[in-house]
C-alpha positions as a printed NumPy array, in Angstrom:
array([[-13.723,  -3.595, -11.681],
       [-13.118,  -3.274,  -7.974],
       [ -9.84 ,  -3.551,  -6.139],
       [-10.77 ,  -6.867,  -4.604],
       [-11.521,  -8.455,  -7.971],
       [ -8.293,  -7.536,  -9.695],
       [ -6.089, -10.075,  -7.941],
       [ -7.819, -13.029,  -9.573],
       [ -7.89 , -11.554, -13.078],
       [ -4.699,  -9.562, -13.603],
       [ -2.144, -11.685, -15.382],
       [ -4.6  , -14.241, -16.737],
       [ -3.929, -14.987, -20.39 ],
       [ -7.541, -14.354, -21.399],
       [ -7.974, -11.243, -19.251],
       [ -7.981,  -7.739, -20.754],
       [ -4.981,  -5.579, -19.884],
       [ -5.411,  -3.791, -16.58 ],
       [ -5.405,  -0.04 , -17.224],
       [ -3.343,   2.029, -14.769],
       [ -3.667,   5.795, -15.229],
       [ -1.545,   8.371, -13.394],
       [ -2.664,  11.993, -13.101],
       [  0.105,  14.519, -13.792],
       [ -0.238,  18.292, -13.505],
       [  1.704,  21.481, -13.996],
       [  4.221,  21.938, -11.18 ],
       [  4.465,  18.258, -10.322],
       [  7.357,  16.745,  -8.372],
       [  9.311,  14.342, -10.618],
       [  9.829,  11.985,  -7.694],
       [  6.134,  11.671,  -6.937],
       [  5.362,  11.097, -10.606],
       [  8.117,   8.496, -10.931],
       [  6.843,   6.3  ,  -8.076],
       [  3.822,   4.762,  -9.864],
       [  5.79 ,   4.817, -13.122],
       [  8.557,   2.522, -11.838],
       [  6.061,   0.122, -10.235],
       [  3.484,  -0.146, -13.03 ],
       [  4.963,   1.499, -16.115],
       [  8.066,  -0.616, -16.78 ],
       [  8.305,  -4.001, -18.487],
       [  8.55 ,  -6.616, -15.718],
       [  7.587,  -9.619, -17.832],
       [ 10.842, -11.365, -16.894],
       [  9.487, -11.474, -13.361],
       [  6.15 , -12.877, -14.438],
       [  4.232,  -9.594, -14.122],
       [  1.474,  -8.702, -16.563],
       [  1.804,  -6.01 , -19.194],
       [ -0.237,  -3.129, -17.822],
       [ -1.885,  -0.595, -20.08 ],
       [ -0.075,   2.299, -18.4  ],
       [ -1.008,   5.915, -19.093],
       [  0.09 ,   9.296, -17.765],
       [ -2.552,  11.955, -18.319],
       [ -3.212,  15.577, -17.382],
       [ -6.059,  18.073, -17.416],
       [ -3.766,  20.813, -18.769],
       [ -2.696,  20.73 , -22.431],
       [  0.906,  21.124, -23.542],
       [  4.166,  20.659, -21.667],
       [  4.014,  20.471, -17.876],
       [  6.591,  22.119, -15.644],
       [  8.144,  20.232, -12.731],
       [  9.562,  21.325,  -9.395],
       [ 13.007,  20.249, -10.635],
       [ 13.139,  22.846, -13.402],
       [ 12.492,  20.69 , -16.461],
       [  9.303,  20.027, -18.411],
       [  7.501,  16.854, -19.401],
       [  5.201,  16.106, -22.312],
       [  2.001,  14.179, -21.558],
       [  0.134,  12.688, -24.484],
       [ -3.131,  11.774, -22.732],
       [ -5.904,  14.031, -21.47 ],
       [ -8.483,  13.173, -18.842],
       [-10.304,  10.969, -21.341],
       [ -7.687,   8.341, -20.459],
       [ -9.4  ,   7.944, -17.084],
       [-12.702,   6.851, -18.601],
       [-11.831,   3.154, -18.775],
       [ -8.992,   2.992, -16.241],
       [ -9.133,   0.196, -13.68 ],
       [ -6.688,   1.92 , -11.317],
       [ -6.185,   5.691, -11.119],
       [ -3.279,   7.144,  -9.144],
       [ -3.024,  10.786,  -8.099],
       [  0.66 ,  10.937,  -7.107],
       [  0.501,  14.289,  -5.282],
       [ -0.886,  17.812,  -5.681],
       [  0.918,  21.088,  -6.214],
       [ -0.766,  23.154,  -3.492],
       [ -3.122,  22.084,  -0.687],
       [ -4.7  ,  25.554,  -0.859],
       [ -5.644,  25.142,  -4.52 ],
       [ -8.882,  23.425,  -5.438],
       [ -8.179,  20.911,  -8.235],
       [ -9.773,  21.544, -11.64 ],
       [-13.472,  20.711, -11.815],
       [-12.911,  18.467, -14.846],
       [-10.429,  16.355, -12.886],
       [-12.737,  16.056,  -9.885],
       [-15.648,  15.065, -12.144],
       [-13.518,  12.414, -13.872],
       [-12.453,  10.956, -10.52 ],
       [-16.03 ,  10.868,  -9.247],
       [-17.169,   9.1  , -12.405],
       [-14.378,   6.542, -12.099],
       [-15.212,   5.935,  -8.451],
       [-18.895,   5.469,  -9.283],
       [-18.119,   2.728, -11.795],
       [-15.848,   0.887,  -9.336],
       [-12.344,   1.91 , -10.369],
       [ -9.601,   1.676,  -7.777],
       [ -8.428,   5.157,  -6.738],
       [ -5.079,   5.876,  -5.084],
       [ -4.054,   9.233,  -3.615],
       [ -0.358,   9.39 ,  -2.767],
       [  0.894,  12.081,  -0.372],
       [ -1.   ,  15.308,  -1.182],
       [ -2.987,  13.357,  -3.769],
       [ -5.277,  12.614,  -0.824],
       [ -6.31 ,  16.294,  -0.977],
       [ -7.536,  15.733,  -4.536],
       [ -9.596,  12.653,  -3.632],
       [-10.987,  14.479,  -0.605],
       [-11.907,  17.516,  -2.726],
       [-13.875,  15.169,  -4.967],
       [-15.778,  13.894,  -1.92 ],
       [-14.449,  10.381,  -2.409],
       [-12.893,  10.199,   1.049],
       [-15.983,  11.317,   2.956],
       [-16.621,   8.987,   5.909],
       [-13.553,   6.913,   5.013],
       [-10.202,   6.417,   6.787],
       [ -7.304,   8.101,   5.005],
       [ -3.746,   9.328,   5.385],
       [ -1.622,  12.102,   3.908],
       [  1.717,  13.817,   4.489],
       [  2.159,  14.466,   8.212],
       [  3.163,  18.108,   7.638],
       [ -0.227,  18.83 ,   6.056],
       [ -2.338,  16.66 ,   8.347],
       [ -3.753,  19.494,  10.455],
       [ -4.689,  21.488,   7.366],
       [ -6.267,  18.404,   5.807],
       [ -8.327,  17.712,   8.935],
       [ -9.658,  21.29 ,   8.966],
       [-10.55 ,  21.26 ,   5.29 ],
       [-12.131,  17.818,   5.216],
       [-13.722,  17.103,   8.603],
       [-15.742,  14.18 ,   7.246],
       [-12.58 ,  12.212,   6.454],
       [-11.293,   9.939,   9.236],
       [ -7.67 ,  11.034,   8.967],
       [ -4.877,   8.92 ,  10.464],
       [ -1.566,  10.768,   9.977],
       [  0.489,   8.167,  11.837],
       [  0.459,   5.355,   9.269],
       [  2.314,   4.832,   6.028],
       [ -0.863,   4.258,   4.077],
       [ -4.474,   3.21 ,   4.39 ],
       [ -6.281,   0.637,   2.269],
       [-10.054,   1.072,   2.405],
       [-11.096,  -1.335,  -0.3  ],
       [-11.05 ,   0.401,  -3.662],
       [ -9.746,   3.702,  -2.236],
       [ -6.188,   4.014,  -0.925],
       [ -4.206,   6.956,   0.417],
       [ -0.638,   7.263,   1.623],
       [  1.675,   9.463,   3.62 ],
       [  4.418,  11.415,   1.903],
       [  7.39 ,  10.627,  -0.282],
       [  8.643,   7.039,   0.14 ],
       [  5.335,   5.897,   1.669],
       [  3.883,   6.287,  -1.807],
       [  6.215,   3.558,  -3.008],
       [  5.072,   1.29 ,  -0.168],
       [  1.48 ,   1.976,  -1.156],
       [  2.08 ,   1.223,  -4.848],
       [  3.806,  -2.049,  -3.976],
       [  0.785,  -2.909,  -1.841],
       [ -1.547,  -2.182,  -4.759],
       [  0.598,  -4.386,  -6.975],
       [  0.406,  -7.16 ,  -4.405],
       [ -3.381,  -6.937,  -4.37 ],
       [ -3.406,  -7.25 ,  -8.137],
       [ -0.715,  -9.855,  -8.732],
       [  0.277, -11.472,  -5.424],
       [  3.209, -11.349,  -3.027],
       [  5.809, -12.812,  -5.379],
       [  5.198, -10.113,  -7.974],
       [  5.42 ,  -7.298,  -5.419],
       [  8.564,  -8.763,  -3.872],
       [ 10.144,  -9.091,  -7.32 ],
       [  9.573,  -5.409,  -8.042],
       [ 10.795,  -4.435,  -4.557],
       [ 14.026,  -6.342,  -5.13 ],
       [ 14.504,  -4.654,  -8.505],
       [ 14.06 ,  -1.273,  -6.841],
       [ 16.305,  -2.285,  -3.928],
       [ 13.7  ,  -1.397,  -1.325],
       [ 12.253,  -3.482,   1.508],
       [  9.312,  -5.64 ,   0.419],
       [  5.894,  -4.505,   1.509],
       [  5.062,  -5.294,   5.157],
       [  1.442,  -5.857,   6.032],
       [  0.139,  -5.058,   9.483],
       [ -2.361,  -3.395,  11.737],
       [ -6.086,  -3.17 ,  11.49 ],
       [ -7.893,  -2.459,   8.217],
       [ -4.653,  -2.683,   6.204],
       [ -2.85 ,   0.055,   8.172],
       [  0.752,  -0.618,   7.311],
       [  3.448,  -0.194,   9.921],
       [  6.878,   1.264,   9.202],
       [  9.711,  -1.078,   8.159],
       [ 12.809,  -1.463,  10.3  ],
       [ 14.756,   1.788,  10.285],
       [ 18.035,   1.589,   8.328],
       [ 20.12 ,   2.696,  11.311],
       [ 19.342,  -0.471,  13.257],
       [ 20.393,  -2.86 ,  10.506],
       [ 23.139,  -5.142,  11.697],
       [ 22.668,  -4.601,  15.439],
       [ 21.259,  -7.184,  17.828],
       [ 17.714,  -5.817,  17.604],
       [ 17.722,  -6.233,  13.841],
       [ 19.079,  -9.767,  14.248],
       [ 16.34 , -10.485,  16.772],
       [ 13.629,  -9.283,  14.404],
       [ 15.02 , -11.479,  11.643],
       [ 15.042, -14.444,  14.029],
       [ 11.46 , -13.845,  15.155],
       [ 10.32 , -13.56 ,  11.537],
       [ 11.755, -17.024,  10.949],
       [ 10.237, -18.489,  14.12 ],
       [  6.729, -17.092,  14.196],
       [  5.296, -20.398,  15.383],
       [  7.025, -19.968,  18.77 ],
       [  5.308, -18.067,  21.61 ],
       [  6.81 , -14.586,  21.911],
       [  6.212, -11.932,  24.554],
       [  7.722,  -8.562,  25.323],
       [  9.662, -10.065,  28.215],
       [ 11.042, -13.066,  26.309],
       [ 12.156, -10.887,  23.413],
       [ 13.76 ,  -8.302,  25.701],
       [ 15.639, -11.111,  27.443],
       [ 16.814, -12.555,  24.133],
       [ 17.994,  -9.103,  23.032],
       [ 19.896,  -8.715,  26.333],
       [ 18.003,  -5.531,  27.162],
       [ 15.804,  -4.364,  29.978],
       [ 12.079,  -4.316,  29.273],
       [ 12.079,  -0.504,  29.221],
       [ 15.096,  -0.184,  26.919],
       [ 13.796,  -2.876,  24.592],
       [ 10.376,  -1.226,  24.356],
       [ 11.938,   2.127,  23.497],
       [ 14.378,   0.682,  20.948],
       [ 11.682,  -1.477,  19.384],
       [  9.325,   1.443,  18.813],
       [ 12.128,   3.584,  17.369],
       [ 13.068,   0.773,  14.988],
       [  9.617,  -0.328,  13.858],
       [  7.287,   2.561,  14.631],
       [  4.931,   0.261,  16.519],
       [  4.536,  -2.032,  19.531],
       [  5.78 ,  -5.597,  19.909],
       [  2.245,  -6.96 ,  19.792],
       [  1.274,  -5.028,  16.675],
       [  4.526,  -5.953,  14.91 ],
       [  4.122,  -9.643,  15.746],
       [  0.563,  -9.642,  14.459],
       [  1.693,  -7.916,  11.259],
       [  4.415, -10.506,  10.681],
       [  2.045, -13.391,  11.34 ],
       [ -0.609, -12.003,   9.04 ],
       [  1.988, -11.426,   6.343],
       [  3.258, -14.995,   6.699],
       [ -0.289, -16.336,   6.511],
       [ -0.929, -14.314,   3.35 ],
       [  2.248, -15.625,   1.742],
       [  1.364, -19.242,   2.556],
       [ -2.205, -18.851,   1.33 ],
       [ -1.003, -17.35 ,  -1.94 ],
       [  1.883, -19.701,  -2.702],
       [  1.258, -23.085,  -1.028],
       [ -1.426, -25.754,  -0.709],
       [ -1.127, -25.914,   3.069],
       [ -4.472, -26.136,   4.846],
       [ -5.791, -23.15 ,   6.77 ],
       [ -5.296, -25.164,   9.956],
       [ -1.64 , -25.825,   9.137],
       [ -1.068, -22.19 ,   8.198],
       [ -2.501, -21.054,  11.525],
       [  0.16 , -23.124,  13.276],
       [  3.062, -22.151,  11.026],
       [  2.253, -18.439,  11.315],
       [  1.957, -18.634,  15.098],
       [ -1.741, -18.01 ,  15.608],
       [ -2.158, -21.151,  17.68 ],
       [ -5.625, -21.932,  16.377],
       [ -7.629, -21.648,  13.197],
       [-10.21 , -19.546,  15.016],
       [ -7.545, -17.014,  16.014],
       [ -6.239, -16.795,  12.446],
       [ -9.716, -16.275,  11.039],
       [-10.556, -13.621,  13.614],
       [ -7.413, -11.568,  13.037],
       [ -7.618, -12.038,   9.266],
       [-11.191, -10.764,   9.2  ],
       [-10.326,  -7.756,  11.375],
       [ -7.322,  -6.813,   9.239],
       [ -8.499,  -7.611,   5.72 ],
       [-12.292,  -7.887,   5.971],
       [-12.247, -11.348,   4.442],
       [-11.476, -14.933,   5.385],
       [ -8.252, -16.878,   4.729],
       [-10.074, -19.146,   2.29 ],
       [-11.546, -16.199,   0.399],
       [ -8.1  , -14.556,   0.268],
       [ -6.687, -17.724,  -1.301],
       [ -9.447, -17.813,  -3.887],
       [ -8.863, -14.151,  -4.797],
       [ -5.138, -14.609,  -5.329],
       [ -5.094, -18.109,  -6.789],
       [ -8.541, -18.531,  -8.326],
       [ -9.075, -21.767,  -6.367]])
């Protein structure tokens, strides 16, 4: 089962339970392990989410130590990866340490049969060591980016993004970016409403789509919440069908072009044009998934101006068409 096929099958009454396996290891960070657990391992049936077959496994037998000073017991070995649809490597204990051969072999076998593989933070080192990231775009923790690039020159590393979606292989930057990535994976499986429900339960911003090839831009920084820039961004998000430019937005924010550009990049981590495109693509996705509006109408509502423009940007960002996206998420 590939990543692109899961969205139309997960949650169907007659569909088999989607197996999500997380790889733990001795010396793991409890936070990194908890990220996929809170997204996929808890009962969210009240929010309409499916019941995942969730497993935590390890290549080492017995209790595993953590960086926080306590131990955890893992009941599954690597055999739990054999039929997993999604496998998440939440981190790795040491970039200088080559992962166990048995783990690398299990990941290669899963990749060969089409499983979706996710490397969070230093988990990208594990996927790269298995050769799975060769000739692919990827991300990892910024502090280890130079080391990663030296070790794995065939990987097209982008250390400036929160995470990278390359079809059935995903990698993320460090710490909280792993949560963004897991919410994105959940959205691919179950749709925007499911991911937003989990984000609200976790009291984190919902996933924000943007940039080329699923490169996700940073959310608005907490320290700008409540100021006039934050209010402006909220207003633009609600009026995407209007024409917006750097100059018109700077004027509305009562800032000079230079000040607005600087403040905007500090707040969002990107440019006005890239942020606008991300918002418009996200709005188009939401409408395709949850309404019966025509593609032509959605192009207007989301601010693309024309159906051709929507289709072009959609294909560049997601490697599919709006109509195909709707079929994947709604089965229609």
